[in-house]
DORO-54696 format. One line per field, with one value per atom (N, C-alpha, C, O): residue number from 0; atom name; x, y, z. Coordinates in steps of 0.02 Angstrom, whole numbers, plus 32768, in hexadecimal, padded with zeros to 4 digits. Example, Ala and Ser with C-alpha at 12.3 -4.5 7.8 and 13.67 -1.06 7.14 Angstrom:
# residues 2
k <- (0_0_0_0_1_1_1_1)
a <- (N_CA_C_O_N_CA_C_O)
xx <- (8294_8267_8294_82C8_8282_82AC_8285_829E)
yy <- (7EE4_7F1F_7F5B_7F5A_7F90_7FCB_8002_8039)
zz <- (8186_8186_8186_81A7_8162_8165_818A_8192)
END
This chain:
# residues 176
k <- (0_0_0_0_1_1_1_1_2_2_2_2_3_3_3_3_4_4_4_4_5_5_5_5_6_6_6_6_7_7_7_7_8_8_8_8_9_9_9_9_10_10_10_10_11_11_11_11_12_12_12_12_13_13_13_13_14_14_14_14_15_15_15_15_16_16_16_16_17_17_17_17_18_18_18_18_19_19_19_19_20_20_20_20_21_21_21_21_22_22_22_22_23_23_23_23_24_24_24_24_25_25_25_25_26_26_26_26_27_27_27_27_28_28_28_28_29_29_29_29_30_30_30_30_31_31_31_31_32_32_32_32_33_33_33_33_34_34_34_34_35_35_35_35_36_36_36_36_37_37_37_37_38_38_38_38_39_39_39_39_40_40_40_40_41_41_41_41_42_42_42_42_43_43_43_43_44_44_44_44_45_45_45_45_46_46_46_46_47_47_47_47_48_48_48_48_49_49_49_49_50_50_50_50_51_51_51_51_52_52_52_52_53_53_53_53_54_54_54_54_55_55_55_55_56_56_56_56_57_57_57_57_58_58_58_58_59_59_59_59_60_60_60_60_61_61_61_61_62_62_62_62_63_63_63_63_64_64_64_64_65_65_65_65_66_66_66_66_67_67_67_67_68_68_68_68_69_69_69_69_70_70_70_70_71_71_71_71_72_72_72_72_73_73_73_73_74_74_74_74_75_75_75_75_76_76_76_76_77_77_77_77_78_78_78_78_79_79_79_79_80_80_80_80_81_81_81_81_82_82_82_82_83_83_83_83_84_84_84_84_85_85_85_85_86_86_86_86_87_87_87_87_88_88_88_88_89_89_89_89_90_90_90_90_91_91_91_91_92_92_92_92_93_93_93_93_94_94_94_94_95_95_95_95_96_96_96_96_97_97_97_97_98_98_98_98_99_99_99_99_100_100_100_100_101_101_101_101_102_102_102_102_103_103_103_103_104_104_104_104_105_105_105_105_106_106_106_106_107_107_107_107_108_108_108_108_109_109_109_109_110_110_110_110_111_111_111_111_112_112_112_112_113_113_113_113_114_114_114_114_115_115_115_115_116_116_116_116_117_117_117_117_118_118_118_118_119_119_119_119_120_120_120_120_121_121_121_121_122_122_122_122_123_123_123_123_124_124_124_124_125_125_125_125_126_126_126_126_127_127_127_127_128_128_128_128_129_129_129_129_130_130_130_130_131_131_131_131_132_132_132_132_133_133_133_133_134_134_134_134_135_135_135_135_136_136_136_136_137_137_137_137_138_138_138_138_139_139_139_139_140_140_140_140_141_141_141_141_142_142_142_142_143_143_143_143_144_144_144_144_145_145_145_145_146_146_146_146_147_147_147_147_148_148_148_148_149_149_149_149_150_150_150_150_151_151_151_151_152_152_152_152_153_153_153_153_154_154_154_154_155_155_155_155_156_156_156_156_157_157_157_157_158_158_158_158_159_159_159_159_160_160_160_160_161_161_161_161_162_162_162_162_163_163_163_163_164_164_164_164_165_165_165_165_166_166_166_166_167_167_167_167_168_168_168_168_169_169_169_169_170_170_170_170_171_171_171_171_172_172_172_172_173_173_173_173_174_174_174_174_175_175_175_175)
a <- (N_CA_C_O_N_CA_C_O_N_CA_C_O_N_CA_C_O_N_CA_C_O_N_CA_C_O_N_CA_C_O_N_CA_C_O_N_CA_C_O_N_CA_C_O_N_CA_C_O_N_CA_C_O_N_CA_C_O_N_CA_C_O_N_CA_C_O_N_CA_C_O_N_CA_C_O_N_CA_C_O_N_CA_C_O_N_CA_C_O_N_CA_C_O_N_CA_C_O_N_CA_C_O_N_CA_C_O_N_CA_C_O_N_CA_C_O_N_CA_C_O_N_CA_C_O_N_CA_C_O_N_CA_C_O_N_CA_C_O_N_CA_C_O_N_CA_C_O_N_CA_C_O_N_CA_C_O_N_CA_C_O_N_CA_C_O_N_CA_C_O_N_CA_C_O_N_CA_C_O_N_CA_C_O_N_CA_C_O_N_CA_C_O_N_CA_C_O_N_CA_C_O_N_CA_C_O_N_CA_C_O_N_CA_C_O_N_CA_C_O_N_CA_C_O_N_CA_C_O_N_CA_C_O_N_CA_C_O_N_CA_C_O_N_CA_C_O_N_CA_C_O_N_CA_C_O_N_CA_C_O_N_CA_C_O_N_CA_C_O_N_CA_C_O_N_CA_C_O_N_CA_C_O_N_CA_C_O_N_CA_C_O_N_CA_C_O_N_CA_C_O_N_CA_C_O_N_CA_C_O_N_CA_C_O_N_CA_C_O_N_CA_C_O_N_CA_C_O_N_CA_C_O_N_CA_C_O_N_CA_C_O_N_CA_C_O_N_CA_C_O_N_CA_C_O_N_CA_C_O_N_CA_C_O_N_CA_C_O_N_CA_C_O_N_CA_C_O_N_CA_C_O_N_CA_C_O_N_CA_C_O_N_CA_C_O_N_CA_C_O_N_CA_C_O_N_CA_C_O_N_CA_C_O_N_CA_C_O_N_CA_C_O_N_CA_C_O_N_CA_C_O_N_CA_C_O_N_CA_C_O_N_CA_C_O_N_CA_C_O_N_CA_C_O_N_CA_C_O_N_CA_C_O_N_CA_C_O_N_CA_C_O_N_CA_C_O_N_CA_C_O_N_CA_C_O_N_CA_C_O_N_CA_C_O_N_CA_C_O_N_CA_C_O_N_CA_C_O_N_CA_C_O_N_CA_C_O_N_CA_C_O_N_CA_C_O_N_CA_C_O_N_CA_C_O_N_CA_C_O_N_CA_C_O_N_CA_C_O_N_CA_C_O_N_CA_C_O_N_CA_C_O_N_CA_C_O_N_CA_C_O_N_CA_C_O_N_CA_C_O_N_CA_C_O_N_CA_C_O_N_CA_C_O_N_CA_C_O_N_CA_C_O_N_CA_C_O_N_CA_C_O_N_CA_C_O_N_CA_C_O_N_CA_C_O_N_CA_C_O_N_CA_C_O_N_CA_C_O_N_CA_C_O_N_CA_C_O_N_CA_C_O_N_CA_C_O_N_CA_C_O_N_CA_C_O_N_CA_C_O_N_CA_C_O_N_CA_C_O_N_CA_C_O_N_CA_C_O_N_CA_C_O_N_CA_C_O_N_CA_C_O_N_CA_C_O_N_CA_C_O_N_CA_C_O_N_CA_C_O_N_CA_C_O_N_CA_C_O_N_CA_C_O_N_CA_C_O_N_CA_C_O_N_CA_C_O_N_CA_C_O_N_CA_C_O_N_CA_C_O_N_CA_C_O_N_CA_C_O_N_CA_C_O_N_CA_C_O_N_CA_C_O_N_CA_C_O_N_CA_C_O)
xx <- (8023_7FF9_8036_802F_805E_808C_80B5_80CA_80B3_80DC_80A3_80AB_805D_8036_8027_8010_8026_8021_806D_8070_8090_80DB_80E4_810A_80BE_80B5_8083_8087_804B_8027_8027_800C_804C_8058_8089_8083_80BE_810B_80F1_810E_80C5_80B5_8099_80BD_8057_8040_8057_8038_809B_80B8_80ED_80FA_8107_812C_80F7_80ED_80D3_809F_807E_8078_8070_806F_8094_8080_80F0_811B_812C_812D_8137_8138_810A_8124_80BE_807F_807E_8077_8089_80A1_80C4_80AE_810D_813C_8121_8125_8103_80F6_80C2_80A7_8088_8036_8057_8052_807C_809C_80CF_80E6_80E2_8124_813D_816E_810D_8126_8133_8165_810B_811D_8175_81A8_8159_819E_81E7_8203_81EB_821E_8223_8255_81FC_81FC_8222_824E_820E_822B_8282_82B2_8282_82BB_82E9_8320_82D8_82ED_8300_8324_82D8_82F7_8324_8348_8335_835C_83BD_83E3_83B3_8409_8418_8454_83F6_83E0_83ED_83FC_83E7_83FF_8453_846A_8467_84A0_84BD_84F5_84A5_84B0_84D6_84D2_84F1_852A_8510_850E_84FE_84D0_84C7_8494_8502_8509_84DF_84CC_84CE_8497_845F_8433_8453_83F6_83DA_83CC_83CC_838F_83A2_8378_83DC_83E4_83CC_83AB_83D2_83C7_8386_8369_835E_830C_8300_82D3_8302_82FE_82EE_82BC_8328_8326_82F8_82C3_8310_82C9_8299_8298_8261_8231_8228_81F1_824A_825E_8254_8229_828A_8283_8250_822F_8222_81E6_81B6_81A0_81B3_8175_818D_8178_81A8_81CE_81C1_8187_81D6_81C4_8188_8172_816E_8124_8105_80DA_8105_80F0_80F7_80C2_811F_8145_8116_80EE_8118_8108_80BE_80A7_8095_8044_801F_7FE6_8057_8048_803F_800E_8075_8082_8054_8057_800E_7FDB_7FAB_7F72_7FB8_7F82_7FBF_7FB0_7FEC_8026_8052_802C_806C_807E_80AD_80A9_80E1_811D_8161_8175_8175_81AE_819D_81B8_8177_818D_8186_819A_8158_815B_81B2_81BF_81D0_8203_823A_826A_821B_8239_822E_8258_81EF_81E8_81F1_81F4_8200_820A_8253_8262_828D_82B7_82DF_8313_82A4_82C6_82B0_82D4_827A_8251_8288_8290_82A7_82DB_830E_831F_833C_8360_8355_837E_8322_8304_82FD_8313_82DF_82CE_8307_8313_832F_8389_839D_83B2_8397_83C2_8396_83B1_8355_8328_8341_8342_8349_8355_8398_839F_83BF_8411_8402_8410_83EA_83EE_83CB_83EB_838C_835A_838B_836E_83B8_83C6_8406_841D_8431_8455_844D_8479_8415_83FD_83FD_8431_83CE_83B7_83FB_8401_8420_8466_8489_84A7_847B_849E_8482_849A_844C_840E_8416_8436_8408_83FD_83C6_83AF_83AE_8365_8331_82FE_834A_8326_82D5_82BF_82B4_826A_8256_826C_8225_81F0_81D9_81CA_81D4_81B3_81C1_81EC_819C_8180_8144_813B_811D_80D9_80C4_808B_80D4_80C4_80E1_811A_80B3_80CC_80CA_80C0_80D1_80EA_8138_8166_8141_816E_817B_8176_8189_819C_81E8_81F9_821B_8251_826C_824D_829C_828F_82AC_82D3_8298_82A8_82AD_8298_82D2_82D3_8294_8295_8251_8217_8223_821B_8242_824A_825B_8243_82AD_82D4_82B4_82BE_828F_8272_822E_8221_820B_81E3_81FB_81E4_823F_8255_826C_8265_8289_82B2_826D_8270_8233_81F2_81CE_81B4_81CF_81D8_820C_81F5_824B_829C_828B_8296_8263_824B_820B_820A_81EC_81AD_81A8_8187_81D5_81E9_8230_8245_8249_826A_8243_823C_822B_81F3_81D6_81E8_81B9_819D_81CC_81C1_81FF_8215_8234_824D_8231_824F_8205_820B_81F3_8191_8181_816B_8195_8193_81A4_818A_81FA_8218_8215_824D_81E2_81E8_8194_81B4_816F_8133_810F_811D_80E3_80EC_809E_8070_8096_806B_800F_7FED_7FFA_7FCB_7FA4_7F91_7F83_7F4C_7F08_7EEF_7EEC_7EA1_7E88_7E91_7E6D_7E60_7E37_7E40_7E0E_7E07_7E3D_7E4B_7E7A_7EAC_7EE3_7F11_7EBB_7EF5_7ED3_7EE4_7EAF_7E7A_7E7E_7E7E_7E80_7E98_7EDA_7EE1_7F0D_7F4B_7F51_7F70_7F37_7F29_7F17_7F40_7ECE_7EBD_7EED_7EFD_7F06_7F2D_7F88_7FB0_7F77_7FC9_7FA0_7FC4_7F5B_7F4F_7F45_7F56_7F16_7F23_7F80_7F9C_7F8F_7FF5_7FF5_7FE4_8000_801B_7FF6_8017_7FB7_7F8C_7FA3_7FA1_7FC7_7FEA_8022_8036_803D_8094_8088_80AE_805B_803A_802F_8031_8021_7FEB_800D_7FEC_8065_808F_8086_8058_80A9_80B4_8070_806E_8045_7FE5_7FF0_7FEA_8004_7FF5_802E_801D_8066_8091_808A_8085_808C_8068_8032_8034_7FFC_7FB8_7FDC_7FEC_800C_8040_805D_804E_809B_80D1_80E5_8118_80AB_80AF_80EF_8120_80DB_8115_8151_8163_8171_81B7_81D9_8214)
yy <- (7FB0_8000_804F_8088_803B_8073_80A0_80DA_8057_804B_8073_8088_8070_8091_80C4_80EB_80E5_8131_8152_818D_8133_8149_814C_8177_811B_8145_8162_817E_8150_818A_81DF_820D_81E5_8221_8242_8278_8219_823B_8223_823F_81FA_8202_823D_8267_8247_8297_82C3_82F2_82DB_8304_831F_835A_82E3_82F1_82F7_8332_82CC_82F2_8342_836A_8345_8392_83BA_83F0_83BB_83D3_83D5_840D_83A8_839D_83C5_83E4_83C9_83D3_842C_844F_8442_848A_84A3_84D5_849A_84A7_84AB_84DB_846F_8475_8472_8450_84BA_84BB_84D9_84BF_851C_8566_854B_8513_8575_8590_85BE_85B0_85F4_8618_85F7_8605_85C9_859E_858F_85A1_8554_8541_8587_858E_859B_85D1_85EA_85D3_860C_8620_85E7_85F5_85A8_8578_856A_855D_856F_8583_85C8_85D3_85D8_861F_8636_8665_85FF_85F7_85C6_85CF_8598_856A_8592_8583_85CA_85F0_85F2_85EB_85FA_860D_85CF_85DB_8591_8557_8537_84FE_856B_855D_8536_851E_8533_850D_853E_857A_8530_8561_856C_8537_859A_85CB_8596_8594_8568_853A_84F7_84D5_84E1_84B9_84CC_84A2_8503_8517_84E6_84AF_84F3_84D9_8485_8461_8475_840B_8413_83E1_843B_841A_841E_83F7_8462_8456_8428_840D_840C_83E5_8393_836F_8392_833B_835A_8340_838B_8396_8376_833A_8390_838D_8338_831D_8322_82F2_82A6_827A_82B1_8277_8288_8255_82CE_82E4_829A_826C_82A8_8291_8239_8212_823A_81D3_81D8_81C4_81F5_81BE_81CA_81AC_81F9_8204_81D5_81B8_81C0_819E_8143_8124_812C_80F5_80EE_80C0_8110_8124_8111_80E2_814B_8138_80E9_80D2_80D6_808B_806A_8047_805E_8030_801C_7FE4_805B_804A_801D_8032_8001_7FE0_7FA8_7F6E_7FB9_7F77_7F6E_7F9E_7F67_7F54_7F5D_7F8F_7F21_7F1B_7F4A_7F81_7F34_7F56_7F94_7FBB_7FA8_7FFB_8038_8073_8007_801B_8012_803E_7FFB_7FF8_8028_8042_802F_8058_809F_80CD_80A3_8103_8105_8142_80DF_80E1_80EF_812B_80BC_80DB_8112_8126_8134_815A_81A9_81D8_819C_81D0_81E7_8213_81B1_81BA_81D3_8201_81BD_81F9_823A_825F_8253_827D_82B6_82EF_8294_82CE_82D7_830E_82A2_8295_82E9_8316_82F2_831D_8359_8390_8353_839F_83BB_83F0_8395_83A2_83CA_83FF_83A3_83B4_8402_8436_8402_844F_8476_84A8_8470_84AA_84A0_84C0_8488_8499_84C0_84E7_84C0_84D3_8523_854B_8534_856C_857A_8597_8572_858D_85A5_85D9_8572_857F_85CA_85ED_85D6_8600_863E_8675_8630_8676_867B_86AA_8666_866C_868D_8690_86A8_86BA_868F_86A8_8649_8634_861B_8604_862E_8615_85BC_8587_85D3_8582_858F_85C8_8547_8541_8507_84F0_84DD_84A9_847F_844F_84C7_84B8_84DE_84C9_8510_853C_8586_8597_85A5_85F6_8610_864C_8600_860D_862E_860C_8666_8693_8695_86CA_865A_864B_8641_861E_8679_8674_8631_862A_8601_85BE_85CD_85FD_85A3_85B1_8568_8537_8566_8515_84EF_84B3_8518_84E3_84AB_846E_84DF_84BC_8472_8444_8477_8441_840D_83D1_8428_83F4_83C0_8384_840E_83CD_839C_8363_83B4_8390_8345_8310_8343_831D_82EF_82B2_8314_82E3_82BE_8287_82D4_82A0_8274_823E_8274_8253_820C_81D1_8233_81E9_81D0_8194_81E6_81C8_819A_8168_81AD_817D_8148_8117_815E_812C_80EC_80B8_80F9_80E0_80B6_807B_80C7_80A3_8077_803F_807D_803C_800E_7FDA_8023_8003_7FD9_7FA4_7FDA_7FCE_7F86_7F4D_7FA8_7F70_7F41_7F0C_7F57_7F07_7EEC_7EDD_7ED8_7ED9_7EBE_7E89_7EB5_7EC9_7E87_7E93_7E46_7E1A_7E30_7E08_7E7B_7E8E_7E76_7E93_7E53_7E50_7E60_7E34_7E89_7EC2_7EAF_7E82_7EE7_7EE7_7F17_7F50_7F0D_7F30_7F92_7FCA_7F71_7FBA_7FCF_8003_7FAB_7FD9_7FFC_8022_7FD0_7FF5_8040_807A_802E_8082_80BC_80F7_80A2_80C8_80D9_8114_80B2_80CE_80ED_8122_80DA_8129_815D_818B_8161_81B3_81CD_8208_81B1_81CA_81FD_8228_81CF_81D3_8217_8247_821E_8264_8291_82C1_8295_82BE_82D5_8307_82B5_82BE_82DA_8311_82E2_82F7_8347_837A_834A_8394_83B6_83F2_839B_83C7_83C9_8403_83A6_83CA_83FB_842B_83F3_8438_846F_84AA_8451_8495_84A2_84B9_848F_84A8_84E7_8500_8508_8550_8576_85A6_8561_8584_8577_85A3_853E_8512_8521_851D_8530_8560_85A3_85BA_85BF_861B_8618_8640_85EA_85F9_85E8_861D_85A7_8593_85C1_85ED_85C5_8600_8638_8654_864B_8697_868C_8667_86C0_86BE_86B3_86BF_8693_8699_86DB_86E1)
zz <- (8005_7FEE_7FFD_7FE5_801F_801E_7FE4_7FDD_7FBA_7F75_7F36_7EFD_7F6E_7F1B_7F3B_7F11_7F84_7F8B_7F5F_7F4D_7F59_7F59_7F13_7EFB_7EE7_7EA4_7E77_7E40_7EA6_7E86_7EA4_7E86_7EE7_7EF4_7ECE_7EB1_7ED2_7E99_7E4B_7E1D_7E3B_7E02_7DEE_7DD3_7DF9_7E0A_7E14_7DFA_7E3D_7E36_7DF6_7DEA_7DD1_7DB7_7D7B_7D6C_7D57_7D31_7D2D_7CFE_7D65_7D5E_7D65_7D4F_7D8B_7D8C_7D37_7D1D_7D18_7CB9_7C8C_7C5E_7C96_7C87_7C81_7C4E_7CCA_7CB9_7CA4_7C88_7C9F_7C76_7C2F_7C09_7C22_7BB4_7BAD_7B82_7BFE_7BD8_7B8D_7B56_7BA0_7B74_7B59_7B64_7B31_7B05_7B59_7B7B_7B68_7B9C_7BD4_7BF6_7BE4_7C37_7C32_7C4F_7BE6_7BD2_7BEE_7C25_7BCB_7BB0_7C0F_7C2C_7C31_7C6F_7C99_7CC3_7C8B_7CAE_7C93_7CB7_7C6B_7C4B_7C50_7C37_7C62_7C82_7CB3_7CC0_7CDF_7D2C_7D2A_7D5B_7D0E_7D10_7D45_7D74_7D0D_7D27_7D60_7D6D_7D86_7DCF_7DFF_7E3A_7DEB_7E12_7E00_7DFC_7DFA_7DE3_7D9D_7DA0_7D77_7D40_7D09_7D15_7CDD_7CC4_7C7A_7C5A_7C5C_7C28_7BEB_7BC9_7BE0_7BA7_7BB7_7B87_7C04_7BF7_7C0A_7C14_7C11_7C2C_7C03_7C1D_7BB9_7BA9_7B90_7B74_7B9C_7B9F_7BF4_7C05_7C1F_7C5E_7C69_7C8E_7C3F_7C54_7C23_7C43_7BF5_7BC5_7BFB_7C03_7C10_7C34_7C78_7C8A_7C92_7CC9_7CAF_7CBD_7C7F_7C70_7C42_7C46_7C29_7BF9_7C43_7C43_7C76_7CC5_7CD4_7CDD_7CE2_7CFE_7CEA_7D0D_7C9D_7C7C_7C5E_7C33_7C77_7C72_7C95_7C95_7CDE_7D1E_7D3D_7D6E_7D1F_7D31_7D03_7D24_7CC8_7C98_7CC2_7CC4_7CD6_7CDE_7D31_7D2F_7D6C_7D95_7D9E_7DC0_7D6F_7D6A_7D32_7D33_7D0B_7CF6_7D0B_7D00_7D41_7D6B_7D94_7DAF_7DA3_7DC1_7D82_7D77_7D6F_7D48_7D32_7D24_7D31_7CF1_7D36_7D40_7D5C_7D72_7DB4_7DD8_7DC3_7DF2_7DC4_7DD9_7D9A_7D65_7D62_7D89_7D3C_7D33_7D6F_7D6C_7DB7_7DE4_7DFE_7E28_7DF6_7E14_7DF3_7E0F_7D90_7D5C_7D79_7D78_7D94_7DB8_7DE3_7DEE_7E25_7E56_7E4F_7E50_7E46_7E28_7E18_7E30_7DC9_7DAB_7DEE_7E00_7DFD_7E3F_7E7B_7EA6_7E62_7EB7_7EAE_7ED4_7E75_7E4A_7E46_7E61_7E26_7E07_7E54_7E5E_7E73_7EB5_7ED9_7EF1_7EE0_7EF0_7EC4_7EE8_7E92_7E7B_7E76_7E71_7E77_7E89_7EDF_7EFF_7EE4_7F3A_7F53_7F70_7F3E_7F31_7F0C_7F29_7ED7_7EAE_7ED6_7EE8_7EEF_7F09_7F57_7F83_7F6A_7FC1_7FA2_7FCC_7F5B_7F45_7F3E_7F52_7F22_7F14_7F4A_7F59_7F80_7FA5_7FE3_8003_7FE2_8007_7FFC_8025_7FBA_7F8E_7F95_7F85_7FB0_7FA3_7F54_7F3C_7F41_7ED0_7EC3_7E8B_7EF4_7EDD_7EA9_7E90_7E9F_7E77_7E8D_7EC1_7E47_7E59_7E5A_7E42_7E80_7E72_7E2F_7E1B_7E01_7DBD_7DC0_7D9A_7DF4_7E05_7DD0_7DAB_7DF3_7DDB_7DAB_7D9E_7D83_7D6B_7D73_7D84_7D64_7D6F_7D98_7D8C_7DE2_7E21_7E22_7E0C_7E3A_7E3A_7E9A_7EB9_7EBA_7F05_7EE6_7EB6_7F1D_7F1C_7F47_7F7B_7F3C_7F5A_7FA1_7FA6_7FE0_801D_8039_801B_8085_8093_808B_8080_8093_808D_805C_8062_8014_7FD1_7FCE_7FAD_8016_8007_8035_802F_8062_809A_8066_8061_8043_7FF9_7FE5_7FE7_7FC6_7F81_7FAA_7F8A_7FF8_801F_8035_8040_803A_8043_7FFA_7FFD_7FD7_7F8B_7F81_7F6F_7F86_7F84_7FB4_7FA6_8006_8047_801B_8012_800B_7FDD_7FC0_7FCB_7F8A_7F49_7F68_7F49_7FA3_7FB3_7FCD_7FAD_800F_802A_7FEB_7FE8_7FC8_7F97_7F88_7FA0_7F68_7F58_7F81_7F6E_7FBB_7FE6_7FF9_7FDB_8003_800F_7FCE_7FD7_7F93_7F62_7F5D_7F4A_7F7B_7F86_7FB8_7FCB_7FE3_8027_8021_801B_801F_8020_7FEB_7FB0_7FF3_7FA3_7F91_7F93_7F7D_7F4F_7F46_7F1B_7F65_7F97_7FAB_7FD2_7FAB_7FCE_7FC1_7FA0_7FEC_7FDE_7FBE_7FD2_7F95_7F54_7F59_7F41_7F85_7FD1_7FDB_7FBD_800F_8014_7FF0_7FFF_7FA0_7F7C_7F5F_7F6B_7F43_7F4D_7F7D_7F6D_7FBB_8000_7FE4_7FD8_7FD6_7FE3_7FA9_7FAD_7F66_7F28_7F4A_7F52_7F69_7F63_7FA2_7F9A_7FDA_7FF8_7FD3_7FE2_7FA2_7F5C_7F3B_7F2B_7F32_7F28_7F32_7F10_7F7F_7FA6_7FA5_7F8D_7FB8_7FD3_7FA1_7FB6_7F4A_7F12_7F17_7F0B_7F29_7F29_7F4E_7F43_7F93_7FD8_7FAE_7FA5_7F97_7F82_7F3C_7F39_7F06_7EEE_7F07_7EF5_7F38_7F5C_7F99_7FC8_7FA2_7FD1_7FCE_7FED_7FAE_7FC5_7FDA_8001_7FC0_8002_8029_8054_803D_8072_80A1_80DC_8097_80B3_80C9_8102_8089_80B1_80E3_8112_80DF_810E_8132_814D_815B_81A2_81A6_81CE_8174_8182_8183_8197_8164_812E_8102_810A_80C7_8089_80AD_80E6_8071_805D_8065_8054)
END
């Protein structure tokens, strides 16, 4: 069940992230323009942006397909998610620690300067993917269908909370 929650949560977060960057030329251009603030050299900016969106898309497709297709897409998707979230956590941490003024374009047009809470959010996603992968390797895979639906629903709610994280954090702690 933990695997189902992790697969749905991470898959939806990555799918929404990729779609938000690709939904228009201006959204993609804004994302590409935000990349240098993460310490990526100018000559690698476009490649980094393309690889980020491609990695998000492929990983999301594997994770969401695994809900229906089974074990191997889940393994591949969770392994990729662990790697991707590890890279994103380090990149965001680096930008925050350097006070680069990098903005969060994770889910579209937001112009929120990255802060430590974004590092925590990414570390949470990394931990979720890693726990899902561990659970996949130690659980026998037979679960009550109702429990799987509940786990998937928890994943959907978790994804919504992650995507709306900045709004929730502003309510609790105030703006960055």
